[in-house]
N, CA, C, O and the ligand as a Tripos MOL2 file, in Angstrom:
@<TRIPOS>MOLECULE
protein
  241   239    61     0     0
PROTEIN
NO_CHARGES

@<TRIPOS>ATOM
      1 N         -46.6030  222.4640   95.2370 N.3       1 MET1
      2 CA        -45.7480  222.1670   94.5240 C.3       1 MET1
      3 C         -44.9060  223.7400   94.7870 C.2       1 MET1
      4 O         -45.4090  224.8620   94.7170 O.2       1 MET1
      5 N         -43.5440  223.3880   95.0900 N.am      2 ARG2
      6 CA        -42.9900  224.6340   95.2680 C.3       2 ARG2
      7 C         -42.0060  225.1350   94.2460 C.2       2 ARG2
      8 O         -41.2830  224.3190   93.6740 O.2       2 ARG2
      9 N         -41.9510  226.0370   94.0570 N.am      3 VAL3
     10 CA        -40.9190  226.4520   92.9600 C.3       3 VAL3
     11 C         -39.7400  227.3310   93.6460 C.2       3 VAL3
     12 O         -39.8880  228.4280   94.1850 O.2       3 VAL3
     13 N         -38.6820  226.6890   93.5210 N.am      4 GLN4
     14 CA        -37.5540  227.5850   94.0240 C.3       4 GLN4
     15 C         -37.1600  228.6470   92.8840 C.2       4 GLN4
     16 O         -36.7010  228.3480   91.7810 O.2       4 GLN4
     17 N         -37.4290  229.9630   93.3640 N.am      5 GLY5
     18 CA        -37.1420  231.1090   92.2770 C.3       5 GLY5
     19 C         -36.0020  231.3770   91.9300 C.2       5 GLY5
     20 O         -35.2420  231.4660   92.8950 O.2       5 GLY5
     21 N         -35.4000  231.5980   90.6720 N.am      6 GLU6
     22 CA        -34.1970  231.9200   90.5900 C.3       6 GLU6
     23 C         -33.7690  233.0360   90.9920 C.2       6 GLU6
     24 O         -34.3550  234.0430   90.5940 O.2       6 GLU6
     25 N         -32.8610  233.1380   91.7070 N.am      7 ARG7
     26 CA        -32.4970  234.5660   92.2110 C.3       7 ARG7
     27 C         -31.4880  235.3100   91.3270 C.2       7 ARG7
     28 O         -30.3560  234.9160   91.0460 O.2       7 ARG7
     29 N         -31.9840  236.2640   90.9970 N.am      8 PHE8
     30 CA        -30.9870  237.2770   90.2090 C.3       8 PHE8
     31 C         -30.9300  238.4180   91.3620 C.2       8 PHE8
     32 O         -31.7400  239.2640   91.7400 O.2       8 PHE8
     33 N         -29.5980  238.0620   91.7560 N.am      9 THR9
     34 CA        -28.9930  238.9730   92.4930 C.3       9 THR9
     35 C         -28.0890  239.9550   91.8840 C.2       9 THR9
     36 O         -28.4300  240.5040   90.8360 O.2       9 THR9
     37 N         -26.9760  240.2260   92.4390 N.am     10 SER10
     38 CA        -26.2690  241.2580   91.8630 C.3      10 SER10
     39 C         -25.1070  240.8990   90.5830 C.2      10 SER10
     40 O         -24.0980  241.5130   90.2370 O.2      10 SER10
     41 N         -25.7050  239.6870   90.0880 N.am     11 ILE11
     42 CA        -24.6430  239.2120   89.2370 C.3      11 ILE11
     43 C         -24.3750  240.0690   87.9660 C.2      11 ILE11
     44 O         -23.3050  240.0240   87.3590 O.2      11 ILE11
     45 N         -25.3760  240.8140   87.6280 N.am     12 GLU12
     46 CA        -25.2350  241.7980   86.4120 C.3      12 GLU12
     47 C         -24.5140  243.0390   86.8570 C.2      12 GLU12
     48 O         -24.1980  243.9030   86.0390 O.2      12 GLU12
     49 N         -24.2340  243.1490   88.2130 N.am     13 ARG13
     50 CA        -23.3280  244.3640   88.5110 C.3      13 ARG13
     51 C         -21.9890  244.0460   88.0800 C.2      13 ARG13
     52 O         -21.3050  245.0270   87.7870 O.2      13 ARG13
     53 N         -21.4320  242.8800   87.9670 N.am     14 ASN14
     54 CA        -20.3350  242.4570   87.7710 C.3      14 ASN14
     55 C         -20.0230  242.0590   86.1630 C.2      14 ASN14
     56 O         -19.9520  240.9200   85.7020 O.2      14 ASN14
     57 N         -19.8800  243.1580   85.5460 N.am     15 LEU15
     58 CA        -19.7570  242.9910   84.1480 C.3      15 LEU15
     59 C         -18.3480  242.7710   83.5040 C.2      15 LEU15
     60 O         -17.9340  243.7130   82.8280 O.2      15 LEU15
     61 N         -17.6920  241.8620   83.5940 N.am     16 PRO16
     62 CA        -16.4790  241.6170   83.0470 C.3      16 PRO16
     63 C         -16.6050  241.5940   81.4830 C.2      16 PRO16
     64 O         -17.3830  240.9860   80.7490 O.2      16 PRO16
     65 N         -15.6680  242.3830   81.2470 N.am     17 ARG17
     66 CA        -15.3490  242.5700   79.7950 C.3      17 ARG17
     67 C         -14.6770  241.5130   79.0650 C.2      17 ARG17
     68 O         -13.7720  241.7160   78.2560 O.2      17 ARG17
     69 N         -15.1860  240.2870   79.3980 N.am     18 SER18
     70 CA        -14.4140  239.0880   78.9160 C.3      18 SER18
     71 C         -15.0430  238.3840   77.6630 C.2      18 SER18
     72 O         -16.0490  238.8710   77.1460 O.2      18 SER18
     73 N         -14.6410  237.5910   77.3190 N.am     19 ALA19
     74 CA        -15.1320  236.8190   76.0650 C.3      19 ALA19
     75 C         -16.6660  236.4010   76.3860 C.2      19 ALA19
     76 O         -17.5880  236.6220   75.6010 O.2      19 ALA19
     77 N         -16.7980  235.8360   77.5100 N.am     20 ASP20
     78 CA        -18.1780  235.4690   77.6980 C.3      20 ASP20
     79 C         -18.9520  236.3080   78.6610 C.2      20 ASP20
     80 O         -19.8580  235.8040   79.3240 O.2      20 ASP20
     81 N         -18.6940  237.3140   78.7420 N.am     21 GLY21
     82 CA        -19.2220  238.2460   79.5780 C.3      21 GLY21
     83 C         -19.4900  239.8980   78.9820 C.2      21 GLY21
     84 O         -19.5500  240.9910   79.5450 O.2      21 GLY21
     85 N         -19.5990  239.4930   77.7110 N.am     22 ARG22
     86 CA        -19.9760  241.0720   77.1200 C.3      22 ARG22
     87 C         -21.2200  241.4820   77.0910 C.2      22 ARG22
     88 O         -22.1390  240.6880   76.8930 O.2      22 ARG22
     89 N         -21.4330  242.9110   77.3040 N.am     23 VAL23
     90 CA        -22.8210  243.3300   77.3060 C.3      23 VAL23
     91 C         -22.9680  244.3720   76.1780 C.2      23 VAL23
     92 O         -22.0080  244.9560   75.6750 O.2      23 VAL23
     93 N         -24.0150  244.5170   75.8920 N.am     24 CYS24
     94 CA        -24.5070  245.5240   74.7900 C.3      24 CYS24
     95 C         -23.6620  246.8430   75.2600 C.2      24 CYS24
     96 O         -23.3320  247.1260   76.4110 O.2      24 CYS24
     97 N         -23.3840  247.6210   73.9830 N.am     25 GLY25
     98 CA        -22.3360  248.7240   73.9510 C.3      25 GLY25
     99 C         -23.1660  249.9250   74.4600 C.2      25 GLY25
    100 O         -22.6590  250.8590   75.0820 O.2      25 GLY25
    101 N         -24.6970  249.8180   74.0970 N.am     26 GLU26
    102 CA        -25.3630  250.9140   74.4660 C.3      26 GLU26
    103 C         -25.0920  251.3470   76.1960 C.2      26 GLU26
    104 O         -25.1270  250.5000   77.0890 O.2      26 GLU26
    105 N         -24.8820  252.4960   76.3810 N.am     27 PRO27
    106 CA        -24.8060  253.0570   77.6810 C.3      27 PRO27
    107 C         -26.1530  252.6770   78.4900 C.2      27 PRO27
    108 O         -27.2620  253.0810   78.1410 O.2      27 PRO27
    109 N         -25.9300  251.8770   79.5790 N.am     28 GLY28
    110 CA        -27.1630  251.9150   80.4240 C.3      28 GLY28
    111 C         -28.0300  250.4310   80.0480 C.2      28 GLY28
    112 O         -28.9270  249.8690   80.6770 O.2      28 GLY28
    113 N         -27.4720  250.1320   78.9770 N.am     29 CYS29
    114 CA        -27.8750  248.7960   78.7430 C.3      29 CYS29
    115 C         -26.9330  247.4280   79.0210 C.2      29 CYS29
    116 O         -25.8030  247.1930   78.5950 O.2      29 CYS29
    117 N         -27.7310  246.6700   79.8200 N.am     30 THR30
    118 CA        -26.7810  245.4670   80.5570 C.3      30 THR30
    119 C         -27.3340  244.1820   79.7740 C.2      30 THR30
    120 O         -27.4420  243.1580   80.4470 O.2      30 THR30
    121 N         -27.6510  244.1360   78.5900 N.am     31 THR31
    122 CA        -28.1900  242.8500   78.0940 C.3      31 THR31
    123 C         -26.8510  242.2360   77.4070 C.2      31 THR31
    124 O         -26.0520  242.7800   76.6460 O.2      31 THR31
    125 N         -26.8770  240.9880   77.9050 N.am     32 ARG32
    126 CA        -25.8740  240.1500   77.5980 C.3      32 ARG32
    127 C         -25.9190  239.9980   76.2280 C.2      32 ARG32
    128 O         -26.9050  240.0190   75.4910 O.2      32 ARG32
    129 N         -24.5980  239.8230   75.9240 N.am     33 LEU33
    130 CA        -24.5350  239.5320   74.3160 C.3      33 LEU33
    131 C         -23.8050  237.9910   74.2190 C.2      33 LEU33
    132 O         -22.8610  237.6200   74.9170 O.2      33 LEU33
    133 N         -24.4780  237.2170   73.1950 N.am     34 SER34
    134 CA        -23.8690  235.8340   73.2620 C.3      34 SER34
    135 C         -22.5830  235.8680   72.8010 C.2      34 SER34
    136 O         -22.1690  236.7220   72.0170 O.2      34 SER34
    137 N         -21.9180  234.9510   73.2660 N.am     35 VAL35
    138 CA        -20.4170  234.4470   73.0490 C.3      35 VAL35
    139 C         -20.4850  234.8220   71.4320 C.2      35 VAL35
    140 O         -19.8220  235.7290   70.9280 O.2      35 VAL35
    141 N         -21.2430  234.1140   70.8370 N.am     36 TYR36
    142 CA        -21.2630  234.0140   69.3870 C.3      36 TYR36
    143 C         -21.8500  235.2840   68.6870 C.2      36 TYR36
    144 O         -21.9290  235.3710   67.4620 O.2      36 TYR36
    145 N         -22.1830  236.0910   69.3990 N.am     37 ASN37
    146 CA        -22.6260  237.2620   68.7650 C.3      37 ASN37
    147 C         -21.3410  238.3120   68.5560 C.2      37 ASN37
    148 O         -20.7360  238.8330   69.4930 O.2      37 ASN37
    149 N         -21.1400  238.4530   67.5920 N.am     38 GLU38
    150 CA        -19.9820  239.2760   66.9670 C.3      38 GLU38
    151 C         -20.1980  240.6340   67.3520 C.2      38 GLU38
    152 O         -19.2280  241.3300   67.6500 O.2      38 GLU38
    153 N         -21.6440  241.2010   67.3850 N.am     39 GLN39
    154 CA        -21.8890  242.4500   67.3290 C.3      39 GLN39
    155 C         -21.5810  243.1790   68.8090 C.2      39 GLN39
    156 O         -21.2850  242.6430   69.8770 O.2      39 GLN39
    157 N         -21.7600  244.5870   68.4830 N.am     40 GLU40
    158 CA        -21.2700  245.0820   69.7090 C.3      40 GLU40
    159 C         -22.6320  245.6780   70.6830 C.2      40 GLU40
    160 O         -22.6090  246.1610   71.8160 O.2      40 GLU40
    161 N         -23.5850  245.4750   69.9220 N.am     41 PHE41
    162 CA        -24.9750  245.7950   70.7230 C.3      41 PHE41
    163 C         -26.0100  244.5580   70.6160 C.2      41 PHE41
    164 O         -25.9670  243.5500   69.9100 O.2      41 PHE41
    165 N         -26.8650  244.9550   71.4800 N.am     42 CYS42
    166 CA        -27.7810  243.8190   71.5790 C.3      42 CYS42
    167 C         -28.7140  244.0120   70.3430 C.2      42 CYS42
    168 O         -28.4640  244.8620   69.4880 O.2      42 CYS42
    169 N         -29.7960  243.1890   70.2830 N.am     43 ALA43
    170 CA        -30.6900  243.2610   69.3070 C.3      43 ALA43
    171 C         -31.6490  244.4050   68.9840 C.2      43 ALA43
    172 O         -32.3110  244.7220   67.9960 O.2      43 ALA43
    173 N         -31.4320  244.9770   70.4030 N.am     44 LEU44
    174 CA        -32.2360  246.2620   70.4480 C.3      44 LEU44
    175 C         -31.7400  247.4780   69.9090 C.2      44 LEU44
    176 O         -32.3490  248.2990   69.2230 O.2      44 LEU44
    177 N         -30.4430  247.4990   70.3400 N.am     45 HIS45
    178 CA        -29.5750  248.5460   70.0980 C.3      45 HIS45
    179 C         -28.4990  248.3260   68.9810 C.2      45 HIS45
    180 O         -27.5670  249.1090   68.7950 O.2      45 HIS45
    181 N         -28.7090  247.2300   68.2840 N.am     46 ALA46
    182 CA        -27.9180  247.1290   66.9550 C.3      46 ALA46
    183 C         -28.2800  248.1150   65.9600 C.2      46 ALA46
    184 O         -29.4570  248.3840   65.7190 O.2      46 ALA46
    185 N         -27.3120  248.6540   65.3850 N.am     47 PRO47
    186 CA        -27.6540  249.6050   64.3080 C.3      47 PRO47
    187 C         -28.0690  248.8180   63.2320 C.2      47 PRO47
    188 O         -27.3330  248.3200   62.3800 O.2      47 PRO47
    189 N         -29.2440  248.7340   63.3100 N.am     48 MET48
    190 CA        -30.0140  247.9070   62.1130 C.3      48 MET48
    191 C         -30.4200  248.5520   61.0240 C.2      48 MET48
    192 O         -30.8890  249.6900   61.0150 O.2      48 MET48
    193 N         -30.2090  247.6670   59.8530 N.am     49 VAL49
    194 CA        -30.1610  248.2450   58.6160 C.3      49 VAL49
    195 C         -31.5930  247.6290   58.0780 C.2      49 VAL49
    196 O         -31.6230  246.4670   57.6730 O.2      49 VAL49
    197 N         -32.4620  248.2320   58.0860 N.am     50 VAL50
    198 CA        -33.9720  247.5290   57.4940 C.3      50 VAL50
    199 C         -33.6490  246.9010   56.2320 C.2      50 VAL50
    200 O         -33.2640  247.6290   55.3170 O.2      50 VAL50
    201 N         -33.7360  245.8320   56.0770 N.am     51 PRO51
    202 CA        -33.7550  245.0250   54.9290 C.3      51 PRO51
    203 C         -34.7900  245.6250   53.8560 C.2      51 PRO51
    204 O         -35.8960  245.8970   54.3230 O.2      51 PRO51
    205 N         -34.6080  245.8550   52.5820 N.am     52 ARG52
    206 CA        -35.6190  246.1190   52.0240 C.3      52 ARG52
    207 C         -35.8800  244.9490   51.0700 C.2      52 ARG52
    208 O         -35.0140  244.3530   50.4290 O.2      52 ARG52
    209 N         -37.1730  244.7080   51.0660 N.am     53 MET53
    210 CA        -37.8260  243.5480   50.4340 C.3      53 MET53
    211 C         -37.7410  244.1500   48.7490 C.2      53 MET53
    212 O         -38.6170  244.8750   48.2770 O.2      53 MET53
    213 N         -36.7720  243.7880   48.1420 N.am     54 ARG54
    214 CA        -36.6050  244.3340   46.7540 C.3      54 ARG54
    215 C         -37.6960  243.5400   45.8360 C.2      54 ARG54
    216 O         -37.9190  242.3300   45.8870 O.2      54 ARG54
    217 N         -38.1870  244.2850   45.1700 N.am     55 GLY55
    218 CA        -39.2970  243.7620   44.1760 C.3      55 GLY55
    219 C         -40.4200  243.2470   44.7590 C.2      55 GLY55
    220 O         -41.0980  242.4860   44.0690 O.2      55 GLY55
    221 N         -40.8230  243.5300   46.0490 N.am     56 LYS56
    222 CA        -41.7440  243.0610   46.6490 C.3      56 LYS56
    223 C         -42.4750  243.8990   47.7040 C.2      56 LYS56
    224 O         -42.7200  243.4430   48.8210 O.2      56 LYS56
    225 N         -42.8510  245.2570   47.2830 N.am     57 VAL57
    226 CA        -43.3460  246.2190   48.1260 C.3      57 VAL57
    227 C         -44.9470  245.9580   48.3670 C.2      57 VAL57
    228 O         -45.8340  246.1860   47.5440 O.2      57 VAL57
    229 N         -45.0700  245.5580   49.3660 N.am     58 LEU58
    230 CA        -46.6320  245.3050   49.6120 C.3      58 LEU58
    231 C         -47.2370  246.6820   50.0320 C.2      58 LEU58
    232 O         -48.1440  247.2110   49.3880 O.2      58 LEU58
    233 N         -46.6340  247.2750   51.2430 N.am     59 ASP59
    234 CA        -47.3620  248.5910   51.4490 C.3      59 ASP59
    235 C         -46.2900  249.7210   51.3790 C.2      59 ASP59
    236 O         -45.3510  249.6370   52.1710 O.2      59 ASP59
    237 N         -46.3300  250.6350   50.6210 N.am     60 ASP60
    238 CA        -45.8120  251.7570   50.5930 C.3      60 ASP60
    239 C         -46.4720  252.9120   50.6170 C.2      60 ASP60
    240 O         -45.8540  253.9770   50.5860 O.2      60 ASP60
    241 ZN        -28.8510  247.0290   74.1050 Zn       61 ZN61
@<TRIPOS>BOND
     1     1     2 1
     2     2     3 1
     3     3     4 2
     4     3     5 am
     5     5     6 1
     6     6     7 1
     7     7     8 2
     8     7     9 am
     9     9    10 1
    10    10    11 1
    11    11    12 2
    12    11    13 am
    13    13    14 1
    14    14    15 1
    15    15    16 2
    16    15    17 am
    17    17    18 1
    18    18    19 1
    19    19    20 2
    20    19    21 am
    21    21    22 1
    22    22    23 1
    23    23    24 2
    24    23    25 am
    25    25    26 1
    26    26    27 1
    27    27    28 2
    28    27    29 am
    29    29    30 1
    30    30    31 1
    31    31    32 2
    32    31    33 am
    33    33    34 1
    34    34    35 1
    35    35    36 2
    36    35    37 am
    37    37    38 1
    38    38    39 1
    39    39    40 2
    40    39    41 am
    41    41    42 1
    42    42    43 1
    43    43    44 2
    44    43    45 am
    45    45    46 1
    46    46    47 1
    47    47    48 2
    48    47    49 am
    49    49    50 1
    50    50    51 1
    51    51    52 2
    52    51    53 am
    53    53    54 1
    54    54    55 1
    55    55    56 2
    56    55    57 am
    57    57    58 1
    58    58    59 1
    59    59    60 2
    60    59    61 am
    61    61    62 1
    62    62    63 1
    63    63    64 2
    64    63    65 am
    65    65    66 1
    66    66    67 1
    67    67    68 2
    68    67    69 am
    69    69    70 1
    70    70    71 1
    71    71    72 2
    72    71    73 am
    73    73    74 1
    74    74    75 1
    75    75    76 2
    76    75    77 am
    77    77    78 1
    78    78    79 1
    79    79    80 2
    80    79    81 am
    81    81    82 1
    82    82    83 1
    83    83    84 2
    84    83    85 am
    85    85    86 1
    86    86    87 1
    87    87    88 2
    88    87    89 am
    89    89    90 1
    90    90    91 1
    91    91    92 2
    92    91    93 am
    93    93    94 1
    94    94    95 1
    95    95    96 2
    96    95    97 am
    97    97    98 1
    98    98    99 1
    99    99   100 2
   100    99   101 am
   101   101   102 1
   102   102   103 1
   103   103   104 2
   104   103   105 am
   105   105   106 1
   106   106   107 1
   107   107   108 2
   108   107   109 am
   109   109   110 1
   110   110   111 1
   111   111   112 2
   112   111   113 am
   113   113   114 1
   114   114   115 1
   115   115   116 2
   116   115   117 am
   117   117   118 1
   118   118   119 1
   119   119   120 2
   120   119   121 am
   121   121   122 1
   122   122   123 1
   123   123   124 2
   124   123   125 am
   125   125   126 1
   126   126   127 1
   127   127   128 2
   128   127   129 am
   129   129   130 1
   130   130   131 1
   131   131   132 2
   132   131   133 am
   133   133   134 1
   134   134   135 1
   135   135   136 2
   136   135   137 am
   137   137   138 1
   138   138   139 1
   139   139   140 2
   140   139   141 am
   141   141   142 1
   142   142   143 1
   143   143   144 2
   144   143   145 am
   145   145   146 1
   146   146   147 1
   147   147   148 2
   148   147   149 am
   149   149   150 1
   150   150   151 1
   151   151   152 2
   152   151   153 am
   153   153   154 1
   154   154   155 1
   155   155   156 2
   156   155   157 am
   157   157   158 1
   158   158   159 1
   159   159   160 2
   160   159   161 am
   161   161   162 1
   162   162   163 1
   163   163   164 2
   164   163   165 am
   165   165   166 1
   166   166   167 1
   167   167   168 2
   168   167   169 am
   169   169   170 1
   170   170   171 1
   171   171   172 2
   172   171   173 am
   173   173   174 1
   174   174   175 1
   175   175   176 2
   176   175   177 am
   177   177   178 1
   178   178   179 1
   179   179   180 2
   180   179   181 am
   181   181   182 1
   182   182   183 1
   183   183   184 2
   184   183   185 am
   185   185   186 1
   186   186   187 1
   187   187   188 2
   188   187   189 am
   189   189   190 1
   190   190   191 1
   191   191   192 2
   192   191   193 am
   193   193   194 1
   194   194   195 1
   195   195   196 2
   196   195   197 am
   197   197   198 1
   198   198   199 1
   199   199   200 2
   200   199   201 am
   201   201   202 1
   202   202   203 1
   203   203   204 2
   204   203   205 am
   205   205   206 1
   206   206   207 1
   207   207   208 2
   208   207   209 am
   209   209   210 1
   210   210   211 1
   211   211   212 2
   212   211   213 am
   213   213   214 1
   214   214   215 1
   215   215   216 2
   216   215   217 am
   217   217   218 1
   218   218   219 1
   219   219   220 2
   220   219   221 am
   221   221   222 1
   222   222   223 1
   223   223   224 2
   224   223   225 am
   225   225   226 1
   226   226   227 1
   227   227   228 2
   228   227   229 am
   229   229   230 1
   230   230   231 1
   231   231   232 2
   232   231   233 am
   233   233   234 1
   234   234   235 1
   235   235   236 2
   236   235   237 am
   237   237   238 1
   238   238   239 1
   239   239   240 2
@<TRIPOS>SUBSTRUCTURE
     1 MET1         2 RESIDUE 1 A MET
     2 ARG2         6 RESIDUE 1 A ARG
     3 VAL3        10 RESIDUE 1 A VAL
     4 GLN4        14 RESIDUE 1 A GLN
     5 GLY5        18 RESIDUE 1 A GLY
     6 GLU6        22 RESIDUE 1 A GLU
     7 ARG7        26 RESIDUE 1 A ARG
     8 PHE8        30 RESIDUE 1 A PHE
     9 THR9        34 RESIDUE 1 A THR
    10 SER10       38 RESIDUE 1 A SER
    11 ILE11       42 RESIDUE 1 A ILE
    12 GLU12       46 RESIDUE 1 A GLU
    13 ARG13       50 RESIDUE 1 A ARG
    14 ASN14       54 RESIDUE 1 A ASN
    15 LEU15       58 RESIDUE 1 A LEU
    16 PRO16       62 RESIDUE 1 A PRO
    17 ARG17       66 RESIDUE 1 A ARG
    18 SER18       70 RESIDUE 1 A SER
    19 ALA19       74 RESIDUE 1 A ALA
    20 ASP20       78 RESIDUE 1 A ASP
    21 GLY21       82 RESIDUE 1 A GLY
    22 ARG22       86 RESIDUE 1 A ARG
    23 VAL23       90 RESIDUE 1 A VAL
    24 CYS24       94 RESIDUE 1 A CYS
    25 GLY25       98 RESIDUE 1 A GLY
    26 GLU26      102 RESIDUE 1 A GLU
    27 PRO27      106 RESIDUE 1 A PRO
    28 GLY28      110 RESIDUE 1 A GLY
    29 CYS29      114 RESIDUE 1 A CYS
    30 THR30      118 RESIDUE 1 A THR
    31 THR31      122 RESIDUE 1 A THR
    32 ARG32      126 RESIDUE 1 A ARG
    33 LEU33      130 RESIDUE 1 A LEU
    34 SER34      134 RESIDUE 1 A SER
    35 VAL35      138 RESIDUE 1 A VAL
    36 TYR36      142 RESIDUE 1 A TYR
    37 ASN37      146 RESIDUE 1 A ASN
    38 GLU38      150 RESIDUE 1 A GLU
    39 GLN39      154 RESIDUE 1 A GLN
    40 GLU40      158 RESIDUE 1 A GLU
    41 PHE41      162 RESIDUE 1 A PHE
    42 CYS42      166 RESIDUE 1 A CYS
    43 ALA43      170 RESIDUE 1 A ALA
    44 LEU44      174 RESIDUE 1 A LEU
    45 HIS45      178 RESIDUE 1 A HIS
    46 ALA46      182 RESIDUE 1 A ALA
    47 PRO47      186 RESIDUE 1 A PRO
    48 MET48      190 RESIDUE 1 A MET
    49 VAL49      194 RESIDUE 1 A VAL
    50 VAL50      198 RESIDUE 1 A VAL
    51 PRO51      202 RESIDUE 1 A PRO
    52 ARG52      206 RESIDUE 1 A ARG
    53 MET53      210 RESIDUE 1 A MET
    54 ARG54      214 RESIDUE 1 A ARG
    55 GLY55      218 RESIDUE 1 A GLY
    56 LYS56      222 RESIDUE 1 A LYS
    57 VAL57      226 RESIDUE 1 A VAL
    58 LEU58      230 RESIDUE 1 A LEU
    59 ASP59      234 RESIDUE 1 A ASP
    60 ASP60      238 RESIDUE 1 A ASP
    61 ZN61       241 GROUP 0 **** ****
């Protein structure tokens, strides 16, 4: 069985700052952002506010 590999050429090179071609705002990061993702960064670089589980501290 032959599997045609998906060729990732230099598509990532062309990074149009358009509605459907946004990438992470972190310099060097080319992670595509979902169109529905209103954030400026990808999941890795998003300024994440660690949600505190109030009232349920297991390990402290
Ligand atoms: Zn990123």
